[in-house]
mmCIF file as gemmi writes it, N, C-alpha and C atoms, coordinates in Angstrom:
data_model
loop_
_atom_site.group_PDB
_atom_site.id
_atom_site.type_symbol
_atom_site.label_atom_id
_atom_site.label_alt_id
_atom_site.label_comp_id
_atom_site.label_asym_id
_atom_site.label_entity_id
_atom_site.label_seq_id
_atom_site.pdbx_PDB_ins_code
_atom_site.Cartn_x
_atom_site.Cartn_y
_atom_site.Cartn_z
_atom_site.occupancy
_atom_site.B_iso_or_equiv
_atom_site.pdbx_formal_charge
_atom_site.auth_seq_id
_atom_site.auth_asym_id
_atom_site.pdbx_PDB_model_num
ATOM 1 N N . MET Axp A 1 ? -14.972 8.548 -2.242 1 0 ? 1 A 1
ATOM 2 C CA . MET Axp A 1 ? -13.694 8.272 -0.932 1 0 ? 1 A 1
ATOM 3 C C . MET Axp A 1 ? -13.472 6.708 -0.681 1 0 ? 1 A 1
ATOM 4 N N . LEU Axp A 2 ? -11.763 6.538 -1.181 1 0 ? 2 A 1
ATOM 5 C CA . LEU Axp A 2 ? -11.634 4.824 -0.838 1 0 ? 2 A 1
ATOM 6 C C . LEU Axp A 2 ? -10.915 4.775 -0.022 1 0 ? 2 A 1
ATOM 7 N N . ASN Axp A 3 ? -11.614 3.407 0.834 1 0 ? 3 A 1
ATOM 8 C CA . ASN Axp A 3 ? -10.989 3.594 2.554 1 0 ? 3 A 1
ATOM 9 C C . ASN Axp A 3 ? -10.481 0.974 1.995 1 0 ? 3 A 1
ATOM 10 N N . ALA Axp A 4 ? -9.512 1.171 2.549 1 0 ? 4 A 1
ATOM 11 C CA . ALA Axp A 4 ? -8.944 0.369 2.985 1 0 ? 4 A 1
ATOM 12 C C . ALA Axp A 4 ? -8.53 0.025 4.859 1 0 ? 4 A 1
ATOM 13 N N . ASN Axp A 5 ? -8.178 -1.804 5.155 1 0 ? 5 A 1
ATOM 14 C CA . ASN Axp A 5 ? -7.458 -1.534 6.309 1 0 ? 5 A 1
ATOM 15 C C . ASN Axp A 5 ? -6.266 -2.375 6.259 1 0 ? 5 A 1
ATOM 16 N N . CYS Axp A 6 ? -4.587 -1.936 6.823 1 0 ? 6 A 1
ATOM 17 C CA . CYS Axp A 6 ? -3.449 -2.263 6.933 1 0 ? 6 A 1
ATOM 18 C C . CYS Axp A 6 ? -3.623 -3.402 6.615 1 0 ? 6 A 1
ATOM 19 N N . PRO Axp A 7 ? -2.936 -4.528 5.64 1 0 ? 7 A 1
ATOM 20 C CA . PRO Axp A 7 ? -3.064 -5.936 6.544 1 0 ? 7 A 1
ATOM 21 C C . PRO Axp A 7 ? -1.859 -6.074 7.609 1 0 ? 7 A 1
ATOM 22 N N . GLU Axp A 8 ? -1.022 -5.164 7.933 1 0 ? 8 A 1
ATOM 23 C CA . GLU Axp A 8 ? 0.546 -5.625 9.104 1 0 ? 8 A 1
ATOM 24 C C . GLU Axp A 8 ? -0.592 -5.308 10.524 1 0 ? 8 A 1
ATOM 25 N N . CYS Axp A 9 ? -1.667 -4.396 10.253 1 0 ? 9 A 1
ATOM 26 C CA . CYS Axp A 9 ? -2.083 -3.484 11.459 1 0 ? 9 A 1
ATOM 27 C C . CYS Axp A 9 ? -3.433 -3.284 11.921 1 0 ? 9 A 1
ATOM 28 N N . ASP Axp A 10 ? -4.029 -3.165 10.91 1 0 ? 10 A 1
ATOM 29 C CA . ASP Axp A 10 ? -6.048 -3.416 10.414 1 0 ? 10 A 1
ATOM 30 C C . ASP Axp A 10 ? -6.181 -2.349 11.041 1 0 ? 10 A 1
ATOM 31 N N . ALA Axp A 11 ? -5.297 -0.605 10.732 1 0 ? 11 A 1
ATOM 32 C CA . ALA Axp A 11 ? -5.923 0.26 10.638 1 0 ? 11 A 1
ATOM 33 C C . ALA Axp A 11 ? -6.604 0.661 9.206 1 0 ? 11 A 1
ATOM 34 N N . ASP Axp A 12 ? -7.488 1.836 9.995 1 0 ? 12 A 1
ATOM 35 C CA . ASP Axp A 12 ? -8.217 2.174 9.013 1 0 ? 12 A 1
ATOM 36 C C . ASP Axp A 12 ? -7.703 3.117 7.56 1 0 ? 12 A 1
ATOM 37 N N . ILE Axp A 13 ? -7.463 3.041 6.231 1 0 ? 13 A 1
ATOM 38 C CA . ILE Axp A 13 ? -6.818 3.472 5.512 1 0 ? 13 A 1
ATOM 39 C C . ILE Axp A 13 ? -7.541 4.615 4.12 1 0 ? 13 A 1
ATOM 40 N N . THR Axp A 14 ? -7.145 5.611 4.515 1 0 ? 14 A 1
ATOM 41 C CA . THR Axp A 14 ? -7.967 6.236 3.07 1 0 ? 14 A 1
ATOM 42 C C . THR Axp A 14 ? -7.057 7.158 1.996 1 0 ? 14 A 1
ATOM 43 N N . LEU Axp A 15 ? -7.992 6.413 0.91 1 0 ? 15 A 1
ATOM 44 C CA . LEU Axp A 15 ? -6.989 6.55 -0.535 1 0 ? 15 A 1
ATOM 45 C C . LEU Axp A 15 ? -7.448 7.689 -1.07 1 0 ? 15 A 1
ATOM 46 N N . ASP Axp A 16 ? -6.528 8.667 -1.82 1 0 ? 16 A 1
ATOM 47 C CA . ASP Axp A 16 ? -6.42 9.897 -2.31 1 0 ? 16 A 1
ATOM 48 C C . ASP Axp A 16 ? -7.444 9.664 -3.748 1 0 ? 16 A 1
ATOM 49 N N . PRO Axp A 17 ? -8.184 9.874 -3.696 1 0 ? 17 A 1
ATOM 50 C CA . PRO Axp A 17 ? -8.625 9.629 -5.182 1 0 ? 17 A 1
ATOM 51 C C . PRO Axp A 17 ? -7.954 9.645 -7.146 1 0 ? 17 A 1
ATOM 52 N N . SER Axp A 18 ? -7.139 10.365 -6.665 1 0 ? 18 A 1
ATOM 53 C CA . SER Axp A 18 ? -6.157 10.124 -7.827 1 0 ? 18 A 1
ATOM 54 C C . SER Axp A 18 ? -5.188 8.276 -7.58 1 0 ? 18 A 1
ATOM 55 N N . ALA Axp A 19 ? -5.269 7.82 -6.215 1 0 ? 19 A 1
ATOM 56 C CA . ALA Axp A 19 ? -4.728 6.827 -5.803 1 0 ? 19 A 1
ATOM 57 C C . ALA Axp A 19 ? -4.096 6.171 -7.885 1 0 ? 19 A 1
ATOM 58 N N . GLU Axp A 20 ? -2.789 4.846 -7.943 1 0 ? 20 A 1
ATOM 59 C CA . GLU Axp A 20 ? -3.477 4.633 -8.943 1 0 ? 20 A 1
ATOM 60 C C . GLU Axp A 20 ? -2.956 3.269 -8.254 1 0 ? 20 A 1
ATOM 61 N N . VAL Axp A 21 ? -3.617 2.123 -8.916 1 0 ? 21 A 1
ATOM 62 C CA . VAL Axp A 21 ? -2.788 0.642 -8.94 1 0 ? 21 A 1
ATOM 63 C C . VAL Axp A 21 ? -1.543 0.595 -9.093 1 0 ? 21 A 1
ATOM 64 N N . GLY Axp A 22 ? -0.683 0.044 -8.305 1 0 ? 22 A 1
ATOM 65 C CA . GLY Axp A 22 ? 0.657 0.081 -7.988 1 0 ? 22 A 1
ATOM 66 C C . GLY Axp A 22 ? 1.53 0.938 -7.41 1 0 ? 22 A 1
ATOM 67 N N . GLU Axp A 23 ? 0.209 1.749 -6.76 1 0 ? 23 A 1
ATOM 68 C CA . GLU Axp A 23 ? 1.342 2.75 -6.231 1 0 ? 23 A 1
ATOM 69 C C . GLU Axp A 23 ? 1.465 2.36 -4.941 1 0 ? 23 A 1
ATOM 70 N N . ILE Axp A 24 ? 2.892 3.408 -4.641 1 0 ? 24 A 1
ATOM 71 C CA . ILE Axp A 24 ? 3.512 2.468 -3.033 1 0 ? 24 A 1
ATOM 72 C C . ILE Axp A 24 ? 3.111 3.811 -2.034 1 0 ? 24 A 1
ATOM 73 N N . ILE Axp A 25 ? 2.117 3.658 -0.691 1 0 ? 25 A 1
ATOM 74 C CA . ILE Axp A 25 ? 1.934 4.551 0.404 1 0 ? 25 A 1
ATOM 75 C C . ILE Axp A 25 ? 2.094 3.559 1.773 1 0 ? 25 A 1
ATOM 76 N N . VAL Axp A 26 ? 2.333 4.851 2.631 1 0 ? 26 A 1
ATOM 77 C CA . VAL Axp A 26 ? 2.377 4.664 4.091 1 0 ? 26 A 1
ATOM 78 C C . VAL Axp A 26 ? 1.32 4.567 4.694 1 0 ? 26 A 1
ATOM 79 N N . CYS Axp A 27 ? 1.554 3.31 5.859 1 0 ? 27 A 1
ATOM 80 C CA . CYS Axp A 27 ? 0.047 3.384 6.901 1 0 ? 27 A 1
ATOM 81 C C . CYS Axp A 27 ? 0.617 4.208 7.653 1 0 ? 27 A 1
ATOM 82 N N . PRO Axp A 28 ? -0.754 5.115 8.038 1 0 ? 28 A 1
ATOM 83 C CA . PRO Axp A 28 ? -0.61 6.307 8.776 1 0 ? 28 A 1
ATOM 84 C C . PRO Axp A 28 ? 0.191 5.447 10.885 1 0 ? 28 A 1
ATOM 85 N N . ASP Axp A 29 ? -0.441 4.557 10.706 1 0 ? 29 A 1
ATOM 86 C CA . ASP Axp A 29 ? -0.531 4.161 12.202 1 0 ? 29 A 1
ATOM 87 C C . ASP Axp A 29 ? 0.485 3.896 12.295 1 0 ? 29 A 1
ATOM 88 N N . CYS Axp A 30 ? 1.788 2.064 11.322 1 0 ? 30 A 1
ATOM 89 C CA . CYS Axp A 30 ? 2.574 1.274 11.634 1 0 ? 30 A 1
ATOM 90 C C . CYS Axp A 30 ? 4.06 1.799 11.247 1 0 ? 30 A 1
ATOM 91 N N . GLY Axp A 31 ? 3.288 3.46 10.015 1 0 ? 31 A 1
ATOM 92 C CA . GLY Axp A 31 ? 4.737 2.924 9.186 1 0 ? 31 A 1
ATOM 93 C C . GLY Axp A 31 ? 5.179 1.226 7.885 1 0 ? 31 A 1
ATOM 94 N N . VAL Axp A 32 ? 4.156 1.092 7.927 1 0 ? 32 A 1
ATOM 95 C CA . VAL Axp A 32 ? 4.771 -0.072 7.225 1 0 ? 32 A 1
ATOM 96 C C . VAL Axp A 32 ? 4.692 0.216 5.706 1 0 ? 32 A 1
ATOM 97 N N . ASP Axp A 33 ? 5.272 0.293 4.75 1 0 ? 33 A 1
ATOM 98 C CA . ASP Axp A 33 ? 4.789 -0.04 3.294 1 0 ? 33 A 1
ATOM 99 C C . ASP Axp A 33 ? 4.296 -0.743 2.623 1 0 ? 33 A 1
ATOM 100 N N . LEU Axp A 34 ? 3.097 -0.166 1.606 1 0 ? 34 A 1
ATOM 101 C CA . LEU Axp A 34 ? 1.846 -0.631 1.001 1 0 ? 34 A 1
ATOM 102 C C . LEU Axp A 34 ? 1.736 -0.301 0.149 1 0 ? 34 A 1
ATOM 103 N N . GLU Axp A 35 ? 1.358 -1.306 -0.743 1 0 ? 35 A 1
ATOM 104 C CA . GLU Axp A 35 ? 0.996 -0.918 -2.885 1 0 ? 35 A 1
ATOM 105 C C . GLU Axp A 35 ? -0.396 -1.689 -3.118 1 0 ? 35 A 1
ATOM 106 N N . ILE Axp A 36 ? -0.822 -1.001 -3.149 1 0 ? 36 A 1
ATOM 107 C CA . ILE Axp A 36 ? -2.065 -1.01 -4.065 1 0 ? 36 A 1
ATOM 108 C C . ILE Axp A 36 ? -1.858 -0.952 -5.471 1 0 ? 36 A 1
ATOM 109 N N . ILE Axp A 37 ? -2.836 -2.881 -4.778 1 0 ? 37 A 1
ATOM 110 C CA . ILE Axp A 37 ? -3.315 -4.313 -6.352 1 0 ? 37 A 1
ATOM 111 C C . ILE Axp A 37 ? -4.44 -3.954 -6.617 1 0 ? 37 A 1
ATOM 112 N N . SER Axp A 38 ? -5.368 -3.112 -6.365 1 0 ? 38 A 1
ATOM 113 C CA . SER Axp A 38 ? -6.721 -3.331 -6.73 1 0 ? 38 A 1
ATOM 114 C C . SER Axp A 38 ? -7.413 -1.68 -6.868 1 0 ? 38 A 1
ATOM 115 N N . LEU Axp A 39 ? -7.857 -1.168 -7.786 1 0 ? 39 A 1
ATOM 116 C CA . LEU Axp A 39 ? -9.21 0.047 -7.018 1 0 ? 39 A 1
ATOM 117 C C . LEU Axp A 39 ? -10.198 -0.321 -7.203 1 0 ? 39 A 1
ATOM 118 N N . ASN Axp A 40 ? -10.525 -1.18 -7.571 1 0 ? 40 A 1
ATOM 119 C CA . ASN Axp A 40 ? -12.658 -1.58 -7.859 1 0 ? 40 A 1
ATOM 120 C C . ASN Axp A 40 ? -12.654 -3.369 -7.402 1 0 ? 40 A 1
ATOM 121 N N . PRO Axp A 41 ? -13.106 -3.963 -6.141 1 0 ? 41 A 1
ATOM 122 C CA . PRO Axp A 41 ? -12.847 -3.423 -4.666 1 0 ? 41 A 1
ATOM 123 C C . PRO Axp A 41 ? -10.94 -3.115 -4.79 1 0 ? 41 A 1
ATOM 124 N N . VAL Axp A 42 ? -11.292 -2.336 -3.936 1 0 ? 42 A 1
ATOM 125 C CA . VAL Axp A 42 ? -9.873 -1.427 -3.449 1 0 ? 42 A 1
ATOM 126 C C . VAL Axp A 42 ? -9.821 -3.04 -2.457 1 0 ? 42 A 1
ATOM 127 N N . LYS Axp A 43 ? -7.662 -2.628 -2.843 1 0 ? 43 A 1
ATOM 128 C CA . LYS Axp A 43 ? -7.43 -3.847 -2.193 1 0 ? 43 A 1
ATOM 129 C C . LYS Axp A 43 ? -5.856 -3.668 -1.656 1 0 ? 43 A 1
ATOM 130 N N . ILE Axp A 44 ? -5.374 -3.84 -0.918 1 0 ? 44 A 1
ATOM 131 C CA . ILE Axp A 44 ? -3.818 -2.859 -0.413 1 0 ? 44 A 1
ATOM 132 C C . ILE Axp A 44 ? -2.725 -4.249 0.064 1 0 ? 44 A 1
ATOM 133 N N . ASP Axp A 45 ? -1.834 -4.785 -0.15 1 0 ? 45 A 1
ATOM 134 C CA . ASP Axp A 45 ? -0.958 -5.308 0.226 1 0 ? 45 A 1
ATOM 135 C C . ASP Axp A 45 ? 0.462 -5.272 0.868 1 0 ? 45 A 1
ATOM 136 N N . LEU Axp A 46 ? 1.614 -5.564 2.001 1 0 ? 46 A 1
ATOM 137 C CA . LEU Axp A 46 ? 2.772 -5.136 1.544 1 0 ? 46 A 1
ATOM 138 C C . LEU Axp A 46 ? 3.316 -5.496 0.589 1 0 ? 46 A 1
ATOM 139 N N . ALA Axp A 47 ? 4.321 -3.898 0.374 1 0 ? 47 A 1
ATOM 140 C CA . ALA Axp A 47 ? 4.959 -3.512 -1.11 1 0 ? 47 A 1
ATOM 141 C C . ALA Axp A 47 ? 5.841 -4.053 -0.436 1 0 ? 47 A 1
ATOM 142 N N . PRO Axp A 48 ? 6.983 -4.999 -1.637 1 0 ? 48 A 1
ATOM 143 C CA . PRO Axp A 48 ? 7.758 -6.098 -1.971 1 0 ? 48 A 1
ATOM 144 C C . PRO Axp A 48 ? 8.808 -5.31 -1.242 1 0 ? 48 A 1
ATOM 145 N N . MET Axp A 49 ? 9.915 -6.157 -0.918 1 0 ? 49 A 1
ATOM 146 C CA . MET Axp A 49 ? 10.998 -5.391 0.069 1 0 ? 49 A 1
ATOM 147 C C . MET Axp A 49 ? 12.056 -5.123 -1.271 1 0 ? 49 A 1
ATOM 148 N N . GLU Axp A 50 ? 12.643 -4.042 -1.549 1 0 ? 50 A 1
ATOM 149 C CA . GLU Axp A 50 ? 13.643 -3.357 -2.491 1 0 ? 50 A 1
ATOM 150 C C . GLU Axp A 50 ? 14.691 -5.282 -2.235 1 0 ? 50 A 1
ATOM 151 N N . GLN Axp A 51 ? 15.133 -4.419 -4.149 1 0 ? 51 A 1
ATOM 152 C CA . GLN Axp A 51 ? 16.02 -5.628 -3.914 1 0 ? 51 A 1
ATOM 153 C C . GLN Axp A 51 ? 18.028 -5.676 -4.006 1 0 ? 51 A 1
ATOM 154 N N . GLU Axp A 52 ? 18.688 -5.1 -3.16 1 0 ? 52 A 1
ATOM 155 C CA . GLU Axp A 52 ? 20.112 -4.302 -3.687 1 0 ? 52 A 1
ATOM 156 C C . GLU Axp A 52 ? 20.637 -5.078 -4.883 1 0 ? 52 A 1
ATOM 157 N N . ASP Axp A 53 ? 21.173 -3.906 -5.648 1 0 ? 53 A 1
ATOM 158 C CA . ASP Axp A 53 ? 21.285 -4.516 -7.11 1 0 ? 53 A 1
ATOM 159 C C . ASP Axp A 53 ? 22.904 -4.017 -6.495 1 0 ? 53 A 1
ATOM 160 N N . TRP Axp A 54 ? 23.495 -5.468 -6.569 1 0 ? 54 A 1
ATOM 161 C CA . TRP Axp A 54 ? 25.927 -5.801 -6.446 1 0 ? 54 A 1
ATOM 162 C C . TRP Axp A 54 ? 25.948 -5.141 -7.703 1 0 ? 54 A 1
ATOM 163 N N . GLY Axp A 55 ? 25.425 -5.587 -8.706 1 0 ? 55 A 1
ATOM 164 C CA . GLY Axp A 55 ? 26.113 -5.746 -9.816 1 0 ? 55 A 1
ATOM 165 C C . GLY Axp A 55 ? 26.275 -6.668 -10.042 1 0 ? 55 A 1
ATOM 166 N N . GLU Axp A 56 ? 25.823 -7.816 -9.237 1 0 ? 56 A 1
ATOM 167 C CA . GLU Axp A 56 ? 25.791 -9.607 -10.348 1 0 ? 56 A 1
ATOM 168 C C . GLU Axp A 56 ? 25.066 -9.81 -11.619 1 0 ? 56 A 1
């Protein structure tokens, strides 16, 4: 199992063995969106906010 800690609330998060770099996951404790940055070593960070596309 792959384990990491939420950078927002420090909750312990267990990643699925099929998790991939770039995947967006949700912290089960605080609900923040997280992005998997690396799997070896396991590193997660806050997911970038989606930008609105106003057709500019």
